[in-house]
Structure formats: C-alpha cells, structure tokens
PyMOL Python script that loads the backbone (N, CA, C, O; Angstrom):
from pymol import cmd

cmd.read_pdbstr("""\
ATOM      1  N   MET A   1     100.737  84.646 -36.900  1.00  0.00           N
ATOM      2  CA  MET A   1     101.355  84.907 -35.618  1.00  0.00           C
ATOM      3  C   MET A   1     100.861  83.928 -34.564  1.00  0.00           C
ATOM      4  O   MET A   1     101.637  83.473 -33.724  1.00  0.00           O
ATOM      5  N   ARG A   2      99.593  83.607 -34.604  1.00  0.00           N
ATOM      6  CA  ARG A   2      99.028  82.680 -33.633  1.00  0.00           C
ATOM      7  C   ARG A   2      99.642  81.288 -33.792  1.00  0.00           C
ATOM      8  O   ARG A   2      99.877  80.594 -32.803  1.00  0.00           O
ATOM      9  N   ARG A   3      99.900  80.885 -35.027  1.00  0.00           N
ATOM     10  CA  ARG A   3     100.472  79.565 -35.276  1.00  0.00           C
ATOM     11  C   ARG A   3     101.890  79.471 -34.698  1.00  0.00           C
ATOM     12  O   ARG A   3     102.262  78.432 -34.153  1.00  0.00           O
ATOM     13  N   LEU A   4     102.669  80.523 -34.807  1.00  0.00           N
ATOM     14  CA  LEU A   4     104.018  80.501 -34.259  1.00  0.00           C
ATOM     15  C   LEU A   4     103.998  80.350 -32.736  1.00  0.00           C
ATOM     16  O   LEU A   4     104.850  79.665 -32.171  1.00  0.00           O
ATOM     17  N   THR A   5     103.054  80.971 -32.089  1.00  0.00           N
ATOM     18  CA  THR A   5     102.930  80.824 -30.644  1.00  0.00           C
ATOM     19  C   THR A   5     102.612  79.381 -30.275  1.00  0.00           C
ATOM     20  O   THR A   5     103.157  78.853 -29.306  1.00  0.00           O
ATOM     21  N   TRP A   6     101.732  78.741 -31.044  1.00  0.00           N
ATOM     22  CA  TRP A   6     101.371  77.352 -30.781  1.00  0.00           C
ATOM     23  C   TRP A   6     102.572  76.440 -30.989  1.00  0.00           C
ATOM     24  O   TRP A   6     102.784  75.509 -30.212  1.00  0.00           O
ATOM     25  N   ILE A   7     103.361  76.699 -32.029  1.00  0.00           N
ATOM     26  CA  ILE A   7     104.538  75.871 -32.300  1.00  0.00           C
ATOM     27  C   ILE A   7     105.553  76.026 -31.173  1.00  0.00           C
ATOM     28  O   ILE A   7     106.146  75.036 -30.744  1.00  0.00           O
ATOM     29  N   LYS A   8     105.763  77.236 -30.690  1.00  0.00           N
ATOM     30  CA  LYS A   8     106.698  77.442 -29.583  1.00  0.00           C
ATOM     31  C   LYS A   8     106.227  76.710 -28.334  1.00  0.00           C
ATOM     32  O   LYS A   8     107.032  76.088 -27.641  1.00  0.00           O
ATOM     33  N   ALA A   9     104.936  76.779 -28.041  1.00  0.00           N
ATOM     34  CA  ALA A   9     104.403  76.090 -26.863  1.00  0.00           C
ATOM     35  C   ALA A   9     104.494  74.589 -27.032  1.00  0.00           C
ATOM     36  O   ALA A   9     104.781  73.880 -26.067  1.00  0.00           O
ATOM     37  N   ARG A  10     104.262  74.091 -28.220  1.00  0.00           N
ATOM     38  CA  ARG A  10     104.329  72.652 -28.459  1.00  0.00           C
ATOM     39  C   ARG A  10     105.768  72.151 -28.349  1.00  0.00           C
ATOM     40  O   ARG A  10     105.993  71.058 -27.828  1.00  0.00           O
ATOM     41  N   ASN A  11     106.732  72.909 -28.819  1.00  0.00           N
ATOM     42  CA  ASN A  11     108.124  72.486 -28.776  1.00  0.00           C
ATOM     43  C   ASN A  11     108.725  72.605 -27.384  1.00  0.00           C
ATOM     44  O   ASN A  11     109.783  72.028 -27.132  1.00  0.00           O
ATOM     45  N   ALA A  12     108.098  73.322 -26.481  1.00  0.00           N
ATOM     46  CA  ALA A  12     108.626  73.457 -25.126  1.00  0.00           C
ATOM     47  C   ALA A  12     108.420  72.175 -24.333  1.00  0.00           C
ATOM     48  O   ALA A  12     109.221  71.868 -23.450  1.00  0.00           O
ATOM     49  N   ALA A  13     107.370  71.423 -24.623  1.00  0.00           N
ATOM     50  CA  ALA A  13     107.063  70.217 -23.860  1.00  0.00           C
ATOM     51  C   ALA A  13     108.134  69.130 -24.012  1.00  0.00           C
ATOM     52  O   ALA A  13     108.532  68.551 -23.001  1.00  0.00           O
ATOM     53  N   PRO A  14     108.616  68.825 -25.212  1.00  0.00           N
ATOM     54  CA  PRO A  14     109.634  67.769 -25.302  1.00  0.00           C
ATOM     55  C   PRO A  14     110.909  68.087 -24.526  1.00  0.00           C
ATOM     56  O   PRO A  14     111.544  67.175 -23.998  1.00  0.00           O
ATOM     57  N   GLN A  15     111.296  69.354 -24.446  1.00  0.00           N
ATOM     58  CA  GLN A  15     112.487  69.700 -23.674  1.00  0.00           C
ATOM     59  C   GLN A  15     112.266  69.417 -22.203  1.00  0.00           C
ATOM     60  O   GLN A  15     113.166  68.925 -21.522  1.00  0.00           O
ATOM     61  N   TYR A  16     111.076  69.722 -21.704  1.00  0.00           N
ATOM     62  CA  TYR A  16     110.755  69.433 -20.309  1.00  0.00           C
ATOM     63  C   TYR A  16     110.739  67.928 -20.068  1.00  0.00           C
ATOM     64  O   TYR A  16     111.229  67.453 -19.043  1.00  0.00           O
ATOM     65  N   ILE A  17     110.180  67.189 -21.005  1.00  0.00           N
ATOM     66  CA  ILE A  17     110.117  65.732 -20.851  1.00  0.00           C
ATOM     67  C   ILE A  17     111.516  65.142 -20.888  1.00  0.00           C
ATOM     68  O   ILE A  17     111.833  64.254 -20.096  1.00  0.00           O
ATOM     69  N   ARG A  18     112.355  65.622 -21.794  1.00  0.00           N
ATOM     70  CA  ARG A  18     113.727  65.120 -21.846  1.00  0.00           C
ATOM     71  C   ARG A  18     114.473  65.416 -20.554  1.00  0.00           C
ATOM     72  O   ARG A  18     115.247  64.583 -20.083  1.00  0.00           O
ATOM     73  N   ALA A  19     114.251  66.587 -19.977  1.00  0.00           N
ATOM     74  CA  ALA A  19     114.912  66.938 -18.720  1.00  0.00           C
ATOM     75  C   ALA A  19     114.426  66.048 -17.590  1.00  0.00           C
ATOM     76  O   ALA A  19     115.203  65.707 -16.699  1.00  0.00           O
ATOM     77  N   MET A  20     113.160  65.667 -17.610  1.00  0.00           N
ATOM     78  CA  MET A  20     112.617  64.819 -16.555  1.00  0.00           C
ATOM     79  C   MET A  20     113.139  63.387 -16.667  1.00  0.00           C
ATOM     80  O   MET A  20     113.200  62.681 -15.661  1.00  0.00           O
ATOM     81  N   HIS A  21     113.518  62.941 -17.871  1.00  0.00           N
ATOM     82  CA  HIS A  21     114.048  61.592 -18.031  1.00  0.00           C
ATOM     83  C   HIS A  21     115.545  61.527 -17.756  1.00  0.00           C
ATOM     84  O   HIS A  21     116.088  60.438 -17.567  1.00  0.00           O
ATOM     85  N   ARG A  22     116.206  62.648 -17.730  1.00  0.00           N
ATOM     86  CA  ARG A  22     117.654  62.658 -17.531  1.00  0.00           C
ATOM     87  C   ARG A  22     118.029  62.200 -16.120  1.00  0.00           C
ATOM     88  O   ARG A  22     118.977  61.430 -15.965  1.00  0.00           O
ATOM     89  N   LEU A  23     117.320  62.647 -15.105  1.00  0.00           N
ATOM     90  CA  LEU A  23     117.648  62.290 -13.733  1.00  0.00           C
ATOM     91  C   LEU A  23     117.450  60.797 -13.464  1.00  0.00           C
ATOM     92  O   LEU A  23     118.353  60.173 -12.905  1.00  0.00           O
ATOM     93  N   PRO A  24     116.309  60.190 -13.834  1.00  0.00           N
ATOM     94  CA  PRO A  24     116.180  58.748 -13.595  1.00  0.00           C
ATOM     95  C   PRO A  24     117.228  57.921 -14.345  1.00  0.00           C
ATOM     96  O   PRO A  24     117.694  56.907 -13.825  1.00  0.00           O
ATOM     97  N   LEU A  25     117.603  58.337 -15.551  1.00  0.00           N
ATOM     98  CA  LEU A  25     118.617  57.589 -16.288  1.00  0.00           C
ATOM     99  C   LEU A  25     119.992  57.721 -15.635  1.00  0.00           C
ATOM    100  O   LEU A  25     120.762  56.761 -15.601  1.00  0.00           O
ATOM    101  N   THR A  26     120.296  58.900 -15.121  1.00  0.00           N
ATOM    102  CA  THR A  26     121.569  59.090 -14.429  1.00  0.00           C
ATOM    103  C   THR A  26     121.612  58.270 -13.145  1.00  0.00           C
ATOM    104  O   THR A  26     122.620  57.632 -12.841  1.00  0.00           O
ATOM    105  N   VAL A  27     120.524  58.290 -12.403  1.00  0.00           N
ATOM    106  CA  VAL A  27     120.463  57.509 -11.165  1.00  0.00           C
ATOM    107  C   VAL A  27     120.530  56.018 -11.483  1.00  0.00           C
ATOM    108  O   VAL A  27     121.174  55.258 -10.759  1.00  0.00           O
ATOM    109  N   PHE A  28     119.864  55.592 -12.571  1.00  0.00           N
ATOM    110  CA  PHE A  28     119.902  54.181 -12.967  1.00  0.00           C
ATOM    111  C   PHE A  28     121.324  53.752 -13.321  1.00  0.00           C
ATOM    112  O   PHE A  28     121.723  52.627 -13.021  1.00  0.00           O
ATOM    113  N   SER A  29     122.090  54.637 -13.954  1.00  0.00           N
ATOM    114  CA  SER A  29     123.464  54.274 -14.326  1.00  0.00           C
ATOM    115  C   SER A  29     124.351  54.065 -13.103  1.00  0.00           C
ATOM    116  O   SER A  29     125.388  53.409 -13.200  1.00  0.00           O
ATOM    117  N   LEU A  30     123.960  54.612 -11.961  1.00  0.00           N
ATOM    118  CA  LEU A  30     124.716  54.397 -10.727  1.00  0.00           C
ATOM    119  C   LEU A  30     124.178  53.214  -9.922  1.00  0.00           C
ATOM    120  O   LEU A  30     124.946  52.472  -9.309  1.00  0.00           O
ATOM    121  N   ILE A  31     122.864  53.045  -9.927  1.00  0.00           N
ATOM    122  CA  ILE A  31     122.253  52.012  -9.092  1.00  0.00           C
ATOM    123  C   ILE A  31     122.309  50.630  -9.744  1.00  0.00           C
ATOM    124  O   ILE A  31     122.490  49.630  -9.050  1.00  0.00           O
ATOM    125  N   ALA A  32     122.155  50.562 -11.062  1.00  0.00           N
ATOM    126  CA  ALA A  32     122.104  49.257 -11.744  1.00  0.00           C
ATOM    127  C   ALA A  32     123.377  48.430 -11.549  1.00  0.00           C
ATOM    128  O   ALA A  32     123.269  47.254 -11.203  1.00  0.00           O
ATOM    129  N   PRO A  33     124.570  48.980 -11.750  1.00  0.00           N
ATOM    130  CA  PRO A  33     125.761  48.155 -11.515  1.00  0.00           C
ATOM    131  C   PRO A  33     125.916  47.742 -10.050  1.00  0.00           C
ATOM    132  O   PRO A  33     126.414  46.658  -9.746  1.00  0.00           O
ATOM    133  N   THR A  34     125.481  48.624  -9.155  1.00  0.00           N
ATOM    134  CA  THR A  34     125.575  48.295  -7.736  1.00  0.00           C
ATOM    135  C   THR A  34     124.672  47.117  -7.391  1.00  0.00           C
ATOM    136  O   THR A  34     125.110  46.166  -6.744  1.00  0.00           O
ATOM    137  N   LEU A  35     123.413  47.179  -7.820  1.00  0.00           N
ATOM    138  CA  LEU A  35     122.498  46.082  -7.514  1.00  0.00           C
ATOM    139  C   LEU A  35     122.831  44.816  -8.307  1.00  0.00           C
ATOM    140  O   LEU A  35     122.551  43.710  -7.844  1.00  0.00           O
ATOM    141  N   ALA A  36     123.425  44.962  -9.493  1.00  0.00           N
ATOM    142  CA  ALA A  36     123.884  43.779 -10.229  1.00  0.00           C
ATOM    143  C   ALA A  36     125.012  43.093  -9.459  1.00  0.00           C
ATOM    144  O   ALA A  36     125.062  41.865  -9.383  1.00  0.00           O
ATOM    145  N   GLY A  37     125.907  43.883  -8.894  1.00  0.00           N
ATOM    146  CA  GLY A  37     126.978  43.314  -8.071  1.00  0.00           C
ATOM    147  C   GLY A  37     126.440  42.664  -6.816  1.00  0.00           C
ATOM    148  O   GLY A  37     126.933  41.620  -6.390  1.00  0.00           O
ATOM    149  N   VAL A  38     125.425  43.282  -6.219  1.00  0.00           N
ATOM    150  CA  VAL A  38     124.791  42.674  -5.049  1.00  0.00           C
ATOM    151  C   VAL A  38     124.149  41.346  -5.442  1.00  0.00           C
ATOM    152  O   VAL A  38     124.209  40.379  -4.683  1.00  0.00           O
ATOM    153  N   GLY A  39     123.537  41.298  -6.621  1.00  0.00           N
ATOM    154  CA  GLY A  39     122.947  40.046  -7.099  1.00  0.00           C
ATOM    155  C   GLY A  39     123.986  38.959  -7.296  1.00  0.00           C
ATOM    156  O   GLY A  39     123.738  37.797  -6.975  1.00  0.00           O
ATOM    157  N   VAL A  40     125.141  39.322  -7.816  1.00  0.00           N
ATOM    158  CA  VAL A  40     126.219  38.336  -8.004  1.00  0.00           C
ATOM    159  C   VAL A  40     126.719  37.845  -6.655  1.00  0.00           C
ATOM    160  O   VAL A  40     126.957  36.650  -6.483  1.00  0.00           O
ATOM    161  N   VAL A  41     126.882  38.745  -5.701  1.00  0.00           N
ATOM    162  CA  VAL A  41     127.343  38.333  -4.369  1.00  0.00           C
ATOM    163  C   VAL A  41     126.326  37.404  -3.720  1.00  0.00           C
ATOM    164  O   VAL A  41     126.701  36.403  -3.108  1.00  0.00           O
ATOM    165  N   ILE A  42     125.055  37.725  -3.848  1.00  0.00           N
ATOM    166  CA  ILE A  42     124.021  36.845  -3.293  1.00  0.00           C
ATOM    167  C   ILE A  42     124.061  35.488  -3.982  1.00  0.00           C
ATOM    168  O   ILE A  42     123.892  34.456  -3.334  1.00  0.00           O
ATOM    169  N   GLY A  43     124.283  35.486  -5.285  1.00  0.00           N
ATOM    170  CA  GLY A  43     124.401  34.217  -6.013  1.00  0.00           C
ATOM    171  C   GLY A  43     125.602  33.407  -5.554  1.00  0.00           C
ATOM    172  O   GLY A  43     125.500  32.191  -5.396  1.00  0.00           O
ATOM    173  N   LEU A  44     126.723  34.053  -5.342  1.00  0.00           N
ATOM    174  CA  LEU A  44     127.918  33.339  -4.882  1.00  0.00           C
ATOM    175  C   LEU A  44     127.734  32.788  -3.475  1.00  0.00           C
ATOM    176  O   LEU A  44     128.141  31.666  -3.175  1.00  0.00           O
ATOM    177  N   VAL A  45     127.113  33.594  -2.613  1.00  0.00           N
ATOM    178  CA  VAL A  45     126.864  33.126  -1.250  1.00  0.00           C
ATOM    179  C   VAL A  45     125.874  31.976  -1.262  1.00  0.00           C
ATOM    180  O   VAL A  45     125.962  31.058  -0.447  1.00  0.00           O
ATOM    181  N   GLY A  46     124.927  32.033  -2.199  1.00  0.00           N
ATOM    182  CA  GLY A  46     123.932  30.966  -2.314  1.00  0.00           C
ATOM    183  C   GLY A  46     124.469  29.694  -2.942  1.00  0.00           C
ATOM    184  O   GLY A  46     123.756  28.691  -2.976  1.00  0.00           O
ATOM    185  N   GLY A  47     125.667  29.696  -3.429  1.00  0.00           N
ATOM    186  CA  GLY A  47     126.282  28.486  -3.961  1.00  0.00           C
ATOM    187  C   GLY A  47     126.281  28.398  -5.476  1.00  0.00           C
ATOM    188  O   GLY A  47     126.642  27.351  -6.015  1.00  0.00           O
ATOM    189  N   LEU A  48     125.896  29.437  -6.180  1.00  0.00           N
ATOM    190  CA  LEU A  48     125.945  29.406  -7.642  1.00  0.00           C
ATOM    191  C   LEU A  48     127.389  29.577  -8.096  1.00  0.00           C
ATOM    192  O   LEU A  48     128.047  30.558  -7.752  1.00  0.00           O
ATOM    193  N   THR A  49     127.863  28.631  -8.855  1.00  0.00           N
ATOM    194  CA  THR A  49     129.234  28.738  -9.354  1.00  0.00           C
ATOM    195  C   THR A  49     129.272  28.777 -10.873  1.00  0.00           C
ATOM    196  O   THR A  49     130.299  29.137 -11.448  1.00  0.00           O
ATOM    197  N   GLY A  50     128.187  28.420 -11.534  1.00  0.00           N
ATOM    198  CA  GLY A  50     128.144  28.437 -12.991  1.00  0.00           C
ATOM    199  C   GLY A  50     127.993  29.847 -13.526  1.00  0.00           C
ATOM    200  O   GLY A  50     127.478  30.738 -12.850  1.00  0.00           O
ATOM    201  N   GLY A  51     128.446  30.028 -14.738  1.00  0.00           N
ATOM    202  CA  GLY A  51     128.384  31.343 -15.353  1.00  0.00           C
ATOM    203  C   GLY A  51     126.964  31.824 -15.590  1.00  0.00           C
ATOM    204  O   GLY A  51     126.663  32.999 -15.379  1.00  0.00           O
ATOM    205  N   MET A  52     126.085  30.926 -16.029  1.00  0.00           N
ATOM    206  CA  MET A  52     124.720  31.330 -16.340  1.00  0.00           C
ATOM    207  C   MET A  52     123.971  31.775 -15.083  1.00  0.00           C
ATOM    208  O   MET A  52     123.209  32.740 -15.133  1.00  0.00           O
ATOM    209  N   GLY A  53     124.172  31.104 -13.988  1.00  0.00           N
ATOM    210  CA  GLY A  53     123.514  31.497 -12.743  1.00  0.00           C
ATOM    211  C   GLY A  53     123.950  32.870 -12.269  1.00  0.00           C
ATOM    212  O   GLY A  53     123.140  33.655 -11.775  1.00  0.00           O
ATOM    213  N   LEU A  54     125.232  33.154 -12.420  1.00  0.00           N
ATOM    214  CA  LEU A  54     125.737  34.468 -12.004  1.00  0.00           C
ATOM    215  C   LEU A  54     125.250  35.570 -12.937  1.00  0.00           C
ATOM    216  O   LEU A  54     124.956  36.680 -12.491  1.00  0.00           O
ATOM    217  N   VAL A  55     125.166  35.268 -14.221  1.00  0.00           N
ATOM    218  CA  VAL A  55     124.656  36.254 -15.173  1.00  0.00           C
ATOM    219  C   VAL A  55     123.190  36.539 -14.889  1.00  0.00           C
ATOM    220  O   VAL A  55     122.758  37.691 -14.944  1.00  0.00           O
ATOM    221  N   LEU A  56     122.415  35.491 -14.585  1.00  0.00           N
ATOM    222  CA  LEU A  56     121.004  35.688 -14.271  1.00  0.00           C
ATOM    223  C   LEU A  56     120.816  36.475 -12.976  1.00  0.00           C
ATOM    224  O   LEU A  56     119.921  37.316 -12.886  1.00  0.00           O
ATOM    225  N   SER A  57     121.642  36.213 -11.989  1.00  0.00           N
ATOM    226  CA  SER A  57     121.520  36.975 -10.743  1.00  0.00           C
ATOM    227  C   SER A  57     121.936  38.430 -10.944  1.00  0.00           C
ATOM    228  O   SER A  57     121.361  39.324 -10.323  1.00  0.00           O
ATOM    229  N   ALA A  58     122.925  38.681 -11.798  1.00  0.00           N
ATOM    230  CA  ALA A  58     123.294  40.064 -12.118  1.00  0.00           C
ATOM    231  C   ALA A  58     122.169  40.749 -12.888  1.00  0.00           C
ATOM    232  O   ALA A  58     121.878  41.922 -12.653  1.00  0.00           O
ATOM    233  N   GLY A  59     121.543  40.027 -13.798  1.00  0.00           N
ATOM    234  CA  GLY A  59     120.413  40.583 -14.536  1.00  0.00           C
ATOM    235  C   GLY A  59     119.240  40.889 -13.634  1.00  0.00           C
ATOM    236  O   GLY A  59     118.561  41.901 -13.807  1.00  0.00           O
ATOM    237  N   ALA A  60     119.000  40.009 -12.664  1.00  0.00           N
ATOM    238  CA  ALA A  60     117.915  40.260 -11.712  1.00  0.00           C
ATOM    239  C   ALA A  60     118.194  41.524 -10.897  1.00  0.00           C
ATOM    240  O   ALA A  60     117.281  42.302 -10.622  1.00  0.00           O
ATOM    241  N   GLY A  61     119.435  41.722 -10.517  1.00  0.00           N
ATOM    242  CA  GLY A  61     119.798  42.942  -9.790  1.00  0.00           C
ATOM    243  C   GLY A  61     119.594  44.192 -10.638  1.00  0.00           C
ATOM    244  O   GLY A  61     119.168  45.230 -10.133  1.00  0.00           O
ATOM    245  N   ALA A  62     119.901  44.086 -11.933  1.00  0.00           N
ATOM    246  CA  ALA A  62     119.710  45.240 -12.820  1.00  0.00           C
ATOM    247  C   ALA A  62     118.228  45.518 -13.037  1.00  0.00           C
ATOM    248  O   ALA A  62     117.828  46.676 -13.160  1.00  0.00           O
ATOM    249  N   VAL A  63     117.412  44.474 -13.086  1.00  0.00           N
ATOM    250  CA  VAL A  63     115.968  44.676 -13.250  1.00  0.00           C
ATOM    251  C   VAL A  63     115.373  45.313 -12.000  1.00  0.00           C
ATOM    252  O   VAL A  63     114.491  46.166 -12.097  1.00  0.00           O
ATOM    253  N   VAL A  64     115.849  44.902 -10.826  1.00  0.00           N
ATOM    254  CA  VAL A  64     115.375  45.496  -9.579  1.00  0.00           C
ATOM    255  C   VAL A  64     115.768  46.975  -9.517  1.00  0.00           C
ATOM    256  O   VAL A  64     115.104  47.764  -8.845  1.00  0.00           O
ATOM    257  N   ALA A  65     116.838  47.350 -10.212  1.00  0.00           N
ATOM    258  CA  ALA A  65     117.297  48.740 -10.191  1.00  0.00           C
ATOM    259  C   ALA A  65     116.344  49.692 -10.904  1.00  0.00           C
ATOM    260  O   ALA A  65     116.380  50.893 -10.638  1.00  0.00           O
ATOM    261  N   LEU A  66     115.497  49.200 -11.797  1.00  0.00           N
ATOM    262  CA  LEU A  66     114.571  50.082 -12.518  1.00  0.00           C
ATOM    263  C   LEU A  66     113.607  50.804 -11.572  1.00  0.00           C
ATOM    264  O   LEU A  66     113.586  52.035 -11.568  1.00  0.00           O
ATOM    265  N   PRO A  67     112.809  50.092 -10.773  1.00  0.00           N
ATOM    266  CA  PRO A  67     111.907  50.827  -9.881  1.00  0.00           C
ATOM    267  C   PRO A  67     112.649  51.566  -8.762  1.00  0.00           C
ATOM    268  O   PRO A  67     112.187  52.602  -8.284  1.00  0.00           O
ATOM    269  N   VAL A  68     113.792  51.031  -8.352  1.00  0.00           N
ATOM    270  CA  VAL A  68     114.556  51.704  -7.296  1.00  0.00           C
ATOM    271  C   VAL A  68     115.077  53.045  -7.802  1.00  0.00           C
ATOM    272  O   VAL A  68     114.994  54.046  -7.090  1.00  0.00           O
ATOM    273  N   SER A  69     115.610  53.080  -9.012  1.00  0.00           N
ATOM    274  CA  SER A  69     116.127  54.334  -9.551  1.00  0.00           C
ATOM    275  C   SER A  69     114.998  55.324  -9.811  1.00  0.00           C
ATOM    276  O   SER A  69     115.188  56.528  -9.640  1.00  0.00           O
ATOM    277  N   TRP A  70     113.832  54.845 -10.221  1.00  0.00           N
ATOM    278  CA  TRP A  70     112.689  55.734 -10.413  1.00  0.00           C
ATOM    279  C   TRP A  70     112.287  56.376  -9.080  1.00  0.00           C
ATOM    280  O   TRP A  70     112.018  57.575  -9.014  1.00  0.00           O
ATOM    281  N   ALA A  71     112.251  55.559  -8.023  1.00  0.00           N
ATOM    282  CA  ALA A  71     111.854  56.080  -6.711  1.00  0.00           C
ATOM    283  C   ALA A  71     112.894  57.061  -6.169  1.00  0.00           C
ATOM    284  O   ALA A  71     112.535  58.086  -5.589  1.00  0.00           O
ATOM    285  N   VAL A  72     114.163  56.760  -6.352  1.00  0.00           N
ATOM    286  CA  VAL A  72     115.218  57.661  -5.873  1.00  0.00           C
ATOM    287  C   VAL A  72     115.189  58.976  -6.650  1.00  0.00           C
ATOM    288  O   VAL A  72     115.329  60.046  -6.057  1.00  0.00           O
ATOM    289  N   ALA A  73     115.010  58.906  -7.964  1.00  0.00           N
ATOM    290  CA  ALA A  73     114.950  60.124  -8.765  1.00  0.00           C
ATOM    291  C   ALA A  73     113.732  60.961  -8.396  1.00  0.00           C
ATOM    292  O   ALA A  73     113.803  62.190  -8.382  1.00  0.00           O
ATOM    293  N   ARG A  74     112.630  60.311  -8.100  1.00  0.00           N
ATOM    294  CA  ARG A  74     111.427  61.044  -7.691  1.00  0.00           C
ATOM    295  C   ARG A  74     111.660  61.727  -6.341  1.00  0.00           C
ATOM    296  O   ARG A  74     111.211  62.853  -6.126  1.00  0.00           O
ATOM    297  N   ALA A  75     112.356  61.047  -5.443  1.00  0.00           N
ATOM    298  CA  ALA A  75     112.651  61.644  -4.141  1.00  0.00           C
ATOM    299  C   ALA A  75     113.643  62.802  -4.279  1.00  0.00           C
ATOM    300  O   ALA A  75     113.542  63.792  -3.555  1.00  0.00           O
ATOM    301  N   LEU A  76     114.590  62.685  -5.193  1.00  0.00           N
ATOM    302  CA  LEU A  76     115.571  63.753  -5.389  1.00  0.00           C
ATOM    303  C   LEU A  76     114.984  64.978  -6.075  1.00  0.00           C
ATOM    304  O   LEU A  76     115.455  66.094  -5.860  1.00  0.00           O
ATOM    305  N   SER A  77     113.961  64.779  -6.899  1.00  0.00           N
ATOM    306  CA  SER A  77     113.408  65.900  -7.641  1.00  0.00           C
ATOM    307  C   SER A  77     112.568  66.817  -6.763  1.00  0.00           C
ATOM    308  O   SER A  77     112.197  67.904  -7.207  1.00  0.00           O
ATOM    309  N   GLY A  78     112.257  66.419  -5.536  1.00  0.00           N
ATOM    310  CA  GLY A  78     111.544  67.290  -4.634  1.00  0.00           C
ATOM    311  C   GLY A  78     110.058  66.972  -4.594  1.00  0.00           C
ATOM    312  O   GLY A  78     109.580  66.081  -5.297  1.00  0.00           O
ATOM    313  N   PRO A  79     109.335  67.713  -3.763  1.00  0.00           N
ATOM    314  CA  PRO A  79     107.900  67.457  -3.666  1.00  0.00           C
ATOM    315  C   PRO A  79     107.180  67.863  -4.940  1.00  0.00           C
ATOM    316  O   PRO A  79     107.631  68.766  -5.644  1.00  0.00           O
ATOM    317  N   PRO A  80     106.072  67.211  -5.245  1.00  0.00           N
ATOM    318  CA  PRO A  80     105.329  67.571  -6.464  1.00  0.00           C
ATOM    319  C   PRO A  80     104.735  68.972  -6.355  1.00  0.00           C
ATOM    320  O   PRO A  80     104.386  69.436  -5.269  1.00  0.00           O
ATOM    321  N   LYS A  81     104.631  69.620  -7.486  1.00  0.00           N
ATOM    322  CA  LYS A  81     104.054  70.960  -7.505  1.00  0.00           C
ATOM    323  C   LYS A  81     102.557  70.891  -7.308  1.00  0.00           C
ATOM    324  O   LYS A  81     101.949  69.840  -7.511  1.00  0.00           O
ATOM    325  N   THR A  82     101.967  71.978  -6.923  1.00  0.00           N
ATOM    326  CA  THR A  82     100.533  72.023  -6.690  1.00  0.00           C
ATOM    327  C   THR A  82      99.789  71.700  -7.973  1.00  0.00           C
ATOM    328  O   THR A  82     100.084  72.260  -9.028  1.00  0.00           O
ATOM    329  N   GLY A  83      98.831  70.804  -7.880  1.00  0.00           N
ATOM    330  CA  GLY A  83      98.042  70.425  -9.033  1.00  0.00           C
ATOM    331  C   GLY A  83      98.530  69.177  -9.730  1.00  0.00           C
ATOM    332  O   GLY A  83      97.858  68.679 -10.634  1.00  0.00           O
ATOM    333  N   GLU A  84      99.686  68.651  -9.337  1.00  0.00           N
ATOM    334  CA  GLU A  84     100.196  67.423  -9.930  1.00  0.00           C
ATOM    335  C   GLU A  84      99.886  66.252  -9.021  1.00  0.00           C
ATOM    336  O   GLU A  84      99.622  66.425  -7.831  1.00  0.00           O
ATOM    337  N   ASP A  85      99.920  65.059  -9.590  1.00  0.00           N
ATOM    338  CA  ASP A  85      99.715  63.858  -8.795  1.00  0.00           C
ATOM    339  C   ASP A  85     100.911  63.656  -7.869  1.00  0.00           C
ATOM    340  O   ASP A  85     102.037  63.973  -8.253  1.00  0.00           O
ATOM    341  N   PRO A  86     100.699  63.142  -6.669  1.00  0.00           N
ATOM    342  CA  PRO A  86     101.823  62.923  -5.746  1.00  0.00           C
ATOM    343  C   PRO A  86     102.703  61.783  -6.173  1.00  0.00           C
ATOM    344  O   PRO A  86     103.687  61.477  -5.501  1.00  0.00           O
TER     345      PRO A  86
END
""", "prot")
cmd.dss("prot")
cmd.show_as("cartoon", "prot")
cmd.util.cbc("prot")
cmd.orient("prot")
C-alpha cells in the first residue's frame, strides 16, 4: 500500500511540469512569428535585400522571442507562491 502512494505522488509531478511548460510554449507560438517579422522589417529598413540576410534577421527575431515568451508567461502565471523563488 505504501508503494502505491509513492507511485501516485511520483506520477503527479510530471503532469504539473507539463502544465507549466504549456503556457510558455503557447506564448512562444504567438511571440516568435511576431518578432521574426519585426526582424525582417528591421533588415529591410537596414538595406538587406538578399535572402540569407532576411532569413538570419528572422532567425534572430525568433531567438529573441525565447526569453521574451518566458518572461511574459511568468508574468501571466501570477505571483510566485509562498516558499518558491521569485
């Protein structure tokens, strides 16, 4: 009986972790194309006309979206609970 309780407690953690990763991934799916488009516009305004330059600027925008989406998801999830790191 004790082992079943441990298995239930152990299996509860991955569901919580999966739920915590869902919000940043959803936010990333909205922010990444937006910042990639901003990167392309900045590249065009800067005078890049070649395909590789525009692809690199779009990639740079998508890379910048990683920490931005993490920060937005953290802000949307609310204040940290007591006892957790801020």
